[in-house]
C-alpha positions as MATLAB code, in Angstrom:
seq = 'XXXXXXXXXXXXXXXXXXXXXXXXXXXXXXXXXXXXXXXXXXXXXXXXXXXXXXXXXXXXXXXXXXXXXXXXXXXXXXXXXXXXXXXXXXXXXXX';
ca = [
     207.589  163.849  -31.816;
     209.393  164.201  -28.490;
     207.617  166.188  -25.802;
     209.592  167.560  -22.872;
     207.395  168.565  -19.957;
     208.684  170.873  -17.226;
     207.097  170.292  -13.815;
     207.408  171.982  -10.442;
     209.248  175.203  -11.261;
     207.936  178.722  -10.969;
     207.004  180.217  -14.332;
     210.122  182.408  -14.723;
     212.347  179.394  -14.048;
     210.297  177.317  -16.486;
     210.999  179.837  -19.242;
     214.749  179.695  -18.521;
     214.665  175.901  -18.424;
     212.646  175.769  -21.670;
     215.164  178.071  -23.371;
     218.052  175.859  -22.225;
     216.216  172.766  -23.485;
     215.475  174.418  -26.831;
     219.125  175.453  -27.271;
     220.243  171.918  -26.415;
     217.808  170.393  -28.925;
     218.996  172.854  -31.559;
     222.575  171.699  -30.953;
     221.638  168.075  -31.731;
     219.229  168.859  -34.586;
     215.949  167.944  -32.854;
     214.467  171.452  -32.699;
     211.955  170.874  -35.519;
     210.513  167.771  -33.848;
     210.422  169.050  -30.277;
     207.472  170.196  -28.185;
     208.105  171.754  -24.755;
     205.191  171.735  -22.310;
     205.131  173.813  -19.162;
     202.499  175.251  -16.900;
     201.574  175.854  -13.311;
     202.489  172.602  -11.554;
     203.688  172.062   -8.017;
     205.856  169.042   -7.259;
     206.766  168.435   -3.638;
     207.913  165.589   -1.443;
     205.817  164.450    1.492;
     207.831  166.863    3.656;
     207.149  169.879    1.431;
     210.499  169.984   -0.365;
     210.233  171.238   -3.950;
     211.120  168.436   -6.386;
     211.050  169.886   -9.936;
     211.725  167.579  -12.863;
     211.453  167.261  -16.601;
     209.610  164.419  -18.280;
     210.736  163.275  -21.710;
     207.966  161.508  -23.629;
     208.689  159.907  -26.983;
     207.671  157.012  -29.209;
     211.325  156.487  -30.164;
     213.509  155.380  -27.242;
     216.763  155.786  -29.184;
     215.893  159.429  -29.773;
     214.848  159.804  -26.112;
     218.246  158.429  -25.049;
     219.996  161.019  -27.244;
     217.872  163.742  -25.676;
     218.757  162.555  -22.160;
     222.444  162.454  -23.057;
     222.359  165.973  -24.491;
     220.439  167.350  -21.502;
     222.930  165.742  -19.102;
     225.752  167.499  -20.923;
     223.810  170.776  -20.648;
     223.916  170.376  -16.835;
     220.374  171.591  -16.200;
     220.493  170.406  -12.561;
     216.988  168.969  -12.667;
     215.666  165.440  -12.292;
     214.552  163.683  -15.474;
     212.141  160.889  -16.201;
     211.593  159.173  -19.528;
     208.316  157.705  -20.703;
     207.744  155.630  -23.812;
     204.652  156.672  -25.702;
     202.804  153.843  -27.362;
     201.690  156.051  -30.240;
     201.371  159.661  -31.344;
     198.347  160.582  -33.457;
     198.555  163.880  -35.372;
     195.414  166.012  -35.288;
     194.753  165.511  -39.012;
     194.498  161.738  -38.383;
     192.027  162.020  -35.496;
     188.967  162.722  -37.657;
];
């Protein structure tokens, strides 16, 4: 399950970014698998410049590459980072 985290944007901008991400994932058929995470985070450089970004976390790097490609085409104007998850454990398997 891919998780796209939105960091360093004010809440109203996070909602707009999340909607753009969701529309992009719908266009490539990943909407049922996707989780979008956002909250109150501040991301700044040493000099105080805001540095928002999205983080794409997935166990499947081929799928992550497709997500990156689609988000580039969507021209979100935000930095991206990609992390490979070692494993995802659904809640019904945690018991």
